[in-house]
C-alpha positions in Angstrom: -4.2 -6.7 -25.9 -1.9 -9.3 -23.8 -2.2 -9.4 -20.2 1.1 -10.4 -18.6 1.3 -10.7 -14.8 5.1 -10.9 -14.2 6.4 -12.7 -10.2 7.1 -9.4 -7.9 10.4 -8.7 -7.0 10.1 -6.4 -3.5 12.0 -9.1 -1.2 9.9 -10.4 1.2 6.5 -9.8 -1.9 4.4 -12.5 -2.0 1.6 -10.9 -3.8 0.5 -11.6 -7.3 -1.4 -9.4 -9.3 -4.1 -11.7 -10.6 -5.0 -15.5 -9.1 -6.4 -18.6 -11.7 -10.2 -17.4 -11.1 -9.1 -13.9 -12.0 -7.6 -15.2 -15.3 -10.4 -18.0 -15.7 -12.4 -14.8 -16.1 -10.3 -13.0 -18.9 -9.2 -16.1 -20.9 -12.8 -16.9 -21.0 -13.5 -13.2 -23.0 -11.1 -14.3 -25.2 -8.2 -12.0 -23.6 -4.3 -13.9 -23.6 -2.7 -13.6 -20.5 0.7 -14.5 -19.8 1.9 -15.8 -16.1 5.6 -15.4 -15.0 6.1 -19.2 -13.3 6.4 -18.6 -10.1 4.4 -15.8 -9.6 1.4 -17.1 -7.8 2.8 -19.9 -5.4 3.5 -17.7 -2.6 -0.1 -16.7 -2.8 -1.4 -20.4 -3.0 -1.8 -20.2 -7.1 0.4 -23.2 -8.4 1.6 -22.7 -12.4 -0.8 -25.7 -13.1 -3.6 -23.6 -11.7 -2.8 -20.9 -14.3 -2.1 -23.2 -16.8 -5.7 -24.8 -16.3 -7.3 -21.2 -16.4 -6.1 -20.0 -19.3 -3.0 -18.9 -19.1 0.5 -19.1 -21.1 3.1 -19.7 -18.2 6.4 -18.6 -19.2 9.4 -19.4 -18.0 10.7 -15.6 -16.8 10.0 -12.1 -16.4 11.5 -11.2 -19.7 9.3 -13.4 -21.5 6.5 -11.8 -19.7 7.8 -8.1 -20.9 8.8 -8.9 -23.8 5.2 -10.5 -24.8 2.1 -8.4 -23.3 1.3 -5.2 -23.5 -1.1 -4.6 -20.7 1.6 -5.1 -17.5 -0.5 -5.5 -14.1 2.1 -5.9 -11.2 1.5 -5.6 -7.3 4.3 -3.4 -7.0 6.3 -0.1 -8.2 9.0 -0.7 -11.2 12.2 -1.4 -9.7 15.5 -1.1 -11.6 15.7 -5.0 -12.6 13.0 -4.1 -14.6 13.2 -1.3 -16.1 15.0 -2.2 -19.4 12.1 -4.4 -19.6 9.5 -1.4 -20.9 8.8 -0.5 -24.1 6.4 2.7 -25.2 3.5 0.4 -25.9 3.4 -0.9 -22.1 0.6 -0.4 -20.1 1.2 -0.6 -16.5 -1.2 -0.5 -13.4 0.4 -1.5 -10.7 1.2 0.9 -7.2 3.7 2.9 -8.8 3.8 5.7 -6.1 6.2 7.8 -8.2 6.1 11.0 -6.1 8.6 9.8 -3.8 10.6 7.9 -6.5 12.2 10.5 -8.8 14.3 7.5 -10.6 11.0 5.5 -11.4 9.3 8.5 -12.6 12.2 9.5 -15.2 12.3 5.8 -16.4 8.9 5.8 -17.3 8.7 9.1 -18.8 12.0 8.5 -20.8 10.1 4.7 -21.6 7.0 7.2 -23.2 4.3 4.4 -22.3 1.3 5.0 -20.1 1.0 4.3 -16.3 -1.4 4.2 -14.0 -1.1 4.3 -10.2 -3.5 1.4 -9.0 -3.2 3.4 -5.3 -5.2 6.1 -6.3 -7.9 4.1 -8.2 -9.5 2.5 -5.1 -12.7 4.9 -5.0 -13.1 3.1 -1.3 -9.9 2.4 -0.7 -7.5 -0.1 -1.0 -8.1 -3.5 -0.5 -5.3 -4.7 1.5 -5.4 -1.6 3.6 -7.5 -2.8 6.1 -5.0 -6.2 5.9 -2.2 -3.5 6.9 -3.3 -2.4 9.9 -4.2 -5.7 11.1 0.0 -7.5 10.4 1.1 -4.0 11.5 -0.6 -3.5 14.7 -0.1 -6.9 15.3 3.8 -7.1 14.7 3.5 -3.6 17.0 2.1 -6.0 19.9 4.7 -8.4 19.3 7.7 -5.5 19.3 6.0 -4.0 22.9 6.8 -8.0 24.7 10.2 -8.4 26.8 12.5 -10.2 24.7 12.0 -7.8 21.4 12.7 -4.9 23.9 9.4 -3.4 24.8 8.1 -2.6 27.9 6.9 -5.8 28.7 2.9 -5.6 29.0 0.6 -8.3 28.4 -1.8 -7.1 25.6 -4.8 -8.4 27.9 -4.7 -7.2 31.5 -4.1 -10.2 34.1 -3.9 -10.4 37.6 -4.6 -6.4 38.2 -1.9 -4.9 36.0 -3.0 -2.7 32.5 -2.8 -3.8 29.6 -0.3 -2.9 26.4 -1.6 1.1 26.0 -1.9 2.1 22.5 -2.6 5.3 20.3 -3.6 4.7 16.6 -3.4 8.1 14.3 -5.3 8.1 11.8 -9.3 5.9 11.6 -9.4 4.9 7.9 -9.3 1.6 6.5 -5.6 1.0 7.7 -6.7 2.4 11.4 -10.1 0.3 11.7 -8.0 -2.7 10.2 -5.5 -1.6 13.6 -8.5 -1.5 15.7 -9.5 -4.8 15.2 -6.2 -6.3 16.3 -5.4 -4.4 19.4 -8.7 -4.3 20.6 -9.8 -8.0 19.5 -6.6 -8.6 21.8 -7.4 -6.7 24.9 -4.9 -3.3 24.6 -6.7 0.0 26.1 -6.5 2.4 22.7 -7.3 5.7 21.8 -7.9 7.0 18.8 -7.6 10.1 16.8 -8.4 11.7 14.1 -8.8 15.2 12.6 -12.5 13.8 11.0 -15.2 14.0 13.9 -17.7 11.4 11.4 -14.1 8.7 11.6 -14.1 9.3 15.6 -17.4 8.4 16.1 -18.3 5.6 13.4 -14.6 4.1 15.2 -16.9 4.4 18.7 -19.9 2.9 17.5 -17.5 0.3 16.2 -15.7 -0.4 19.4 -18.3 0.5 22.6 -15.7 -1.0 25.1 -14.1 0.8 27.7 -10.6 -0.6 26.8 -11.1 2.5 23.7 -12.1 5.8 23.6 -11.3 8.9 20.5 -9.8 11.8 20.8 -8.9 15.0 19.3 -5.5 15.0 17.0 -5.1 18.2 18.4 -5.0 15.9 22.1 -2.4 13.8 20.6 0.8 15.4 22.4 -1.2 14.5 25.9 -1.4 10.5 25.7 2.2 10.0 24.1 4.0 10.0 27.4 1.6 7.0 28.4 2.3 5.3 25.4 3.5 1.7 24.6 2.9 1.4 21.2 1.9 4.1 18.4 0.3 3.0 15.3 0.3 6.2 12.5 -2.2 5.2 10.0 -1.9 8.7 8.6 -1.0 9.4 4.7 0.8 12.1 5.0 1.1 14.7 2.1 4.3 14.3 0.4 4.7 17.9 0.0 4.2 18.8 3.7 7.5 19.7 5.7 5.4 19.2 9.3 4.5 16.4 11.5 2.5 15.3 13.8 5.9 13.8 16.3 9.0 15.2 15.8 12.3 13.7 17.0 12.3 16.1 20.1 8.6 14.1 21.3 9.9 10.7 21.2 12.3 12.0 23.8 8.8 12.0 25.8 8.1 8.5 25.1 8.7 5.8 28.2 10.9 3.3 27.8 10.1 0.4 25.3 8.1 2.3 23.5 7.1 1.4 19.8 6.3 3.5 17.0 4.4 0.9 14.0 4.4 3.8 10.7 2.5 1.3 8.2 1.6 4.6 6.5 5.5 4.7 5.9 5.7 7.9 4.5 9.5 9.5 4.5 9.9 11.9 7.4 5.9 12.0 6.9 3.4 12.1 9.9 6.2 10.6 11.9 9.5 12.5 11.1 11.8 10.1 12.0 10.0 7.7 9.5 11.5 5.6 6.6 10.9 2.8 5.1 12.2 -0.8 6.1 11.4 -4.3 4.5 10.7 -7.9 6.1 14.0 -8.5 6.4 15.6 -5.7 8.6 12.1 -4.2 9.2 13.0 -2.2 13.1 15.2 1.0 13.4 16.1 2.9 16.7 15.6 6.6 16.5 16.4 8.1 20.2 15.7 5.0 22.5 12.7 4.2 20.1 12.3 1.4 18.1 10.9 1.7 14.6 8.9 -0.7 12.3 8.6 1.0 9.3 8.1 -2.1 6.5 6.1 -0.8 3.2 4.8 -3.8 2.1 3.2 -5.2 5.1 -0.1 -7.0 3.0 2.8 -9.2 1.2 2.8 -11.1 4.5 -0.6 -12.7 3.9 -0.2 -12.8 0.3 -3.1 -15.4 -0.1 -5.6 -13.1 1.5 -4.0 -10.1 0.0 -3.7 -11.1 -4.0 -7.4 -12.2 -3.7 -8.6 -8.7 -2.2 -5.7 -6.9 -4.8 -6.8 -9.3 -8.3 -10.9 -8.2 -7.4 -10.0 -4.7 -7.1 -7.7 -4.4 -10.5 -9.9 -6.4 -12.3 -12.4 -3.5 -11.4 -10.3 -1.4 -13.8 -8.6 -4.1 -16.8 -12.7 -5.1 -17.4 -13.5 -1.5 -19.1 -10.0 -1.0 -20.4 -9.5 -3.8 -22.0 -13.6 -3.2 -23.5 -12.5 0.4 -24.4 -9.3 1.2 -24.3 -7.7 3.3 -21.8 -8.0 6.8 -22.7 -12.0 6.1 -22.4 -11.6 4.2 -19.4 -9.9 7.2 -17.9 -12.4 9.2 -19.3 -15.8 7.7 -17.3 -13.7 6.6 -14.2 -12.4 10.0 -12.6 -10.8 7.4 -10.2 -8.6 6.2 -12.8 -8.0 9.3 -13.9 -6.7 10.0 -10.5 -4.5 7.0 -10.7 -2.9 7.8 -14.5 1.0 8.5 -13.8 2.4 9.8 -17.7 1.5 8.9 -21.4 3.4 9.1 -24.3 6.3 10.6 -22.4 4.2 13.3 -20.5 3.7 13.3 -16.3 0.7 13.7 -15.6 0.1 13.2 -12.3 -0.6 15.8 -10.0 1.9 14.8 -6.8 4.1 13.8 -8.4 4.6 17.1 -10.4 4.0 18.9 -7.6 6.4 16.6 -5.5 9.2 16.6 -7.8 8.4 20.3 -9.4 7.6 19.2 -12.4 5.5 20.0 -15.5 2.5 18.0 -16.2 0.3 18.0 -19.0 -3.1 18.9 -18.3 -5.3 15.5 -18.4 -8.0 16.3 -20.8 -5.4 17.0 -23.0 -4.3 14.2 -22.6 -8.1 11.8 -22.5 -8.0 13.9 -26.0 -5.5 13.1 -27.7 -5.5 10.6 -30.9 -3.9 7.0 -29.7 -0.4 6.4 -31.8 -0.9 4.6 -34.9 
């Protein structure tokens, strides 16, 4: 297979799917790798670095898509890329198809095979912690008076209390947010449905600044919060919310919501994805920060982690083919969105009301000649 890594075109996205070290591993085993010129620039990788690692550096995206049959990316397939899609393409990237019917339509119409990388990480995406750390940092910044916040310091000085933050969800994203918030001195309460997650967080942060509570107690804490950091990935089919529009009325002046999960009308009813170009909007006097590619702000670290995670799937796919690799790895199979025009992804089918093919039938089908 010829592997292609095009440059990401989502606004303010600096990550790249493969760094030169990943490319070198592939080319040293005889693989052909195509990289679009400039793809790694914001991640600290120059075109010359890719060339030295054995990649063919091509001038534009069209050349990479045309020359490769295995496309690896970071973000979803955007409309400008639809015209590049071919039936023989295998695509591995963060697709998020459940919330994007148009993208799903284009993938099915092309008849290609697509795997959603976001669903394949057994222990969570390596960029989850970065999202939590950076998102909490942005939330703290927005609490400062010049940005419309309550004007509290993140440390408690001269008897004044510091920023008071609530973190919803204590998985990998929430743990990243805690590192930033508690590292900077914010008073923080963490919420999670799972007792074990709360216990682990308490053991990781034995400080008077931090305590946990059951999610049912959230409403008791909202009125005193300066910053709410949501790290709960909300199921797309649910129409209830942890924080409703009406509940915003009870927040203190200057309060900030930083929704790292940024599901549209998800855990927070008033959330909708934004970009780094226009990251903040206001609802009922409460500013919302809902950038949907937060790790893209630190592409050097983010690309290193993401590329290493992809390589764990790329290796078996190259050695055995995607069907055998999915059959052996249930986490890789979990991310299979479509193949040969058939939708396989369970969440996408449920949210969009579509029929889906059985995974076992798709994996058992003979490869097209």
